[in-house]
Structures are given as C-alpha cells and as structure tokens.
N, C-alpha and C positions, 0 to 999 in steps of 0.2 A: 355854683356847679355842684351837683350831687356827687357823693362818693362813687356811685356806680359809673356816672359819666366821666369822672376824673380817671378812674381805673381803666375805662374803655379807651380814653384818649392816650394814656400812657402805654396801654397794650398795643394800640394801633401804631404809635410812634416807634415802639420797639420792633414791631413787625416790619415797618417800612425801612427802618434803619438796617435791620438784618438783610432785608431784600436788596438794599443798595450795596452792602458789602458782599453779598452773595453774587451779585452781578460782577463786581470787581474780581472776586475769586474765580468766577467762571471764565472771565476774559483772560486772566493770567494763565489759567489752566489750558485754554485753547492755544495760547501762544506757545506753551511748552509742548503741546501735541505736534506743532510744526517742527520743533527740534527733533522729536522722536521719529517723525516720518522722514525727515532729512537723513537721519542716521540710518534708517532702514533702506532708503533709496541708495545711499552710498554703499552700504554692505551688499545689496543685491547686485549693484554694478561691479563691485570687486569680484564677487563669486562668478558673475557672468564672464569676466574678462581674465581672471587669473585662477590657477589651480591652487586652492588652499585647503589645508586640513580642517577638520571640525574644531580641533583645539585652537588653531589659529583664528578661525572664524569667531569663536567665543572670546578670544583675547581682543581681537579688533573691535567686536561689538561693544565690549566693556569700555574700551578706549573711546569709542564714538559717543557713548552715553555720558561720558564725563567732559565732553568738549562743549564750548560755548556756541551760541547761535552764530557768531561771526566766524568761528573756525569751521563749523559745518557748512556755512554759506559759501566759503571759499572753495571747499571741496565740491559742493553742488555745481558751482560755476565751472570748475575744471572738468566735470563730466561731459559738458558740451551737448546736453540733450534738452536744454530749456531754451525757449526763444528769448530775445532781448526783453520783450514785454513781460514775460513770466519772471525773468530775473529781476526786473524793476519792481515787480509786485513783492517778490521775496525780500528784496532790499528794503522796501517800505515797511513790510511786516517786522523786519529786524529793528528798524528805527522805532516803530510803535511799541515793540516788546520792551526795548531798553527804557523808553520813556515811562511806560507803565510801571516797570520794576523799580526805577530809581527816582523819578521826578513827579509822577502823577499825583500821588497823595499830597505832596508838599504844595503843588500848584493848585490843588482843589481844597485847601483847608477850609475856606469860608463855605464852599458848596457842601462839603461833608458835614458841617456844623449846623447849617440852616435847612430845616425840613422843606421849605418852599422850593429849594433847588434840587432836591433829591431825584425828582423825576427827570430833570435835565441830565443829571449824572448818569442815571440808569439808561437814558436814551443814547448818550454818548458812548457808554460802555457797550451797549447792544450793537451799535454800528461797528465798533472795533472788533467785537466778537464775530460779527458777520464777515468782516474783512479777513480775519485770521482763518475762518472756515473756508473762505474762497481760496486762500493761498494753500491751505492744507489739501484741498481737493486737487489743485494743480499738481502738487508733488505726488499725491496718492495715485493719480492717473498714470504717472510714469512708473510707479512701483507696480501697479496692476499690469501695465504693458510688459514690464520685465518678467513678472511671474507667469504671465500667460504663455511664455515660451517654455515653461516647465510644468506641464499638466499634472505631473505626479505630486506637485506641492498642493496640499489640501488646506487652504487658508481658513475655511470655515471650521474644519476639524481642529486646527491649531487653536483657533479662537475659543471653540467649545471646551477644549481641554484646559485652556488657561482659566476660563471662567468657572470650571468645575472645582478649582482649588479653593481652599478655605481663605487663603490670602495670597497676595502677589508673590510668586517665587522670587527669591533674591538672586540677582544677577551674579554669576561667579566672578570673583575679583581676581585681578592679575597685577603683579608687581610691575611698575613702570621701569623700563630700562634707562640707565643714565647714559650720557654721551660716551663716557669711558667707564669700564668696569674692571675688576680684578678677577681673573680666572684662577681657581685653585686646583682644578683637575679637569681632564678630558678623558673619557673612556667610551667604548662602544657598548651598545645595549641591544640585545636581541628582542625585538618586538614581534617578529614572526620567525618561523623555523629557517627561512631563507632570506631574511632581511633584518639588518641592524641599522641603528642610527647613532650618530655621535651625540654624547651628552656632555654639556659644559656645566661644571659646578662653579658657581660664583662665590665670592667672599662671604656672603650672608648665608650660604648653605643651600640656596635655591638651585634647582636644576633647569637647564635650558637645552633645546635642540634647535636644529636649523629649520627655517621656514622658507617661504618664497623670497624673502628679503631680510636676511640676518637672523638673529636668534629669536626664539619664541619660547615662552615658559612651558616647561614639561611638568605637569602636576600629578602624573600617575605615580603611585608608590613604586620606588625602585626596588627590584628584587636582586639582592647581591649575587645570586646564582646566575643571573643573566648578564653580568658585567664582564667585559673583556678588556684587559689593559692594552694600551698602545705603546709599543716600544719607542716609536719616533718622538714621543713627547714625555717620556717618563721622568726626565730630569730638568724640565723647563719651567716648573712652577715656583712661585706664582707669576702669572703674566699680568703685568700692570699696564694701565692705559690702553686696555683692549677695547676696540671699537666694535660693539655688537650690531651696529646698523650701518654697514659699509655702503658706498655707492654701488649700484648694481648695473650690469649690462641689460639684463632682462630678468623676469621672475625665474627663480631656481637656476640662475647662471651668474655666479659671482665668487669671490674668494674672501675668506676671513684671514686677516694677517695675524699670525700667532706671535709676532713681535720678537721671537727668539730664533737664532740659527737660520734666519731667512725662511722659516717654515710658513706655509699657507695651507689652509683647509679649503680645497676647491670643491664647489658644488655645481653640478650640471643637471639639466632636466632629464627625466626618463619617462617611461610610460605611466599613465594613470597619475596618481598622486605621489608615486615613488620618485626617488631621485638618486643620483650617483654622487658619491663623495670620496675624496682621497686626500691624504696629506702629501704635499710635495714641496720642493724648494723653489724659491723665486728664480 
C-alpha cells in the first residue's frame, strides 16, 4: 500500500469514527431537549393555573432545569393533558435516555471498536434520534396549544433575541430551601408606595418573601430606608425548625407557623398578583 493510500485510509477511518460518535452525541442531545420541553410545558401550565410573580417563575424554572427526566415525567403525568398512548411514548423515551446515558457504550464495546459495525451503530442511533424527535413534538404541541391562548407572547421574537446573544445567557441561580430553616429576622419592606411585603432573613443571610406556596427567594438589593420593624416579632428570634413550605389550602391561602408565642403569618389572596398578609395568634 502506498503512503498516500495509507494516509487516505487512516483519514477515512478517522472521519467515520467521528461520524459515529457525532451520531451518539446528537442522539443524547435530542434526549435532553425532551427534558427541556417538559420543563417548559410544566412552567406554562403553572402560569396558566396559578398567579405567580416573575421572580417566582424564575425560581421555579431554575428548579425544573435541575430536575431529572423521571422527576419531570411525574409532573407531566400529573398535568393530565396527555393521552395514555402519549404517556407511554414519553415513558419509553425515558427508558431509552437512561440506557444511552448509562449502559449503551458498555453494551456496544465491540461495535464501537470494529469499523465494519459502525454503520449499524449509526443506523441504530438514527432510529433513536427519530423517536426522541417524535416525543419532543408530542410535548411541543401541548406547549404551543398553551401559548396560543396568550397571543401577546412572541415566541419568534424571544428566539431571535436569544440567538442574537454571543453566548447562551446563564440561568439565574436560586438557593434551594431545606425542609427546616432558621429565621433570624422578619420585617416589612416597601416595594410600592402603598404595598409592602414581609421579608424573612434566614441564618445564611439570604432574604425571602412569600409566594403562592411558602417562601420564595428575594434577590433584590434591600434598601435599609424601606425597612419597617414588626413589634409582634421583635423578641422571638432565632426561629428554629421553621417550615418554609407548609401544606396549603390553595395558592396564596395558607399560614406560616412562626413557632413562638403561637404566632402565625397568615396569607390570603387579593386582586392581581398582590396578596394580603398579617400576623395573628393561633
């Protein structure tokens, strides 16, 4: 074999090998797009059915993007907007995704090493890619149906704005609440001339306010001039074993147990995204 022929053969082998691994990467990528569209579907359903603030939306979206396929799938099932057949396809995609991520390469060791099997691997991965695309379209259809009810949402404009960026904007991070927290302060904070919110300061110095169901991180810089003290709670800190996510009757209708002197912070719904709150005794 001449040097030129040998180099061509090695070049062709390298190209075909990269092609095979590119198909594997493309298939895994498509599996992850299903997770992304599931998170979007869940968030749109939340917005459609509950009044939440933008900050709470950002917090929930960050939470969903960190969840596993299985966690998102359980929430998709709970929406009750997919047929049994559609849910079976989503479940199959979950099994395929986990297999690709954890077992596929080990189960195809020989096929990945022998060039004569590479086309079979590519064909297999192509079928899986097609299946993931089918499942993605099933969920995307629900998302489009939801959004069609809100004609002011410009999906194309949002996409164009995103693609105009030099790189993907980082999703704002939020601290995850523990089942029990220690509260070191509670005060009122004026966010509008005629509207204030309660702010909870936790042991790590982070600030939180109330949302549709328990505490939500408040990441706006606190202006000391807008703080007002609450006489009812001035001598009860620290509050230990505080539950920031209590069971609720309905959105914006629940009580936070302050654990001391029988005090509760009661939240009730009001017009728009506003709410009413007050401190009272059990």
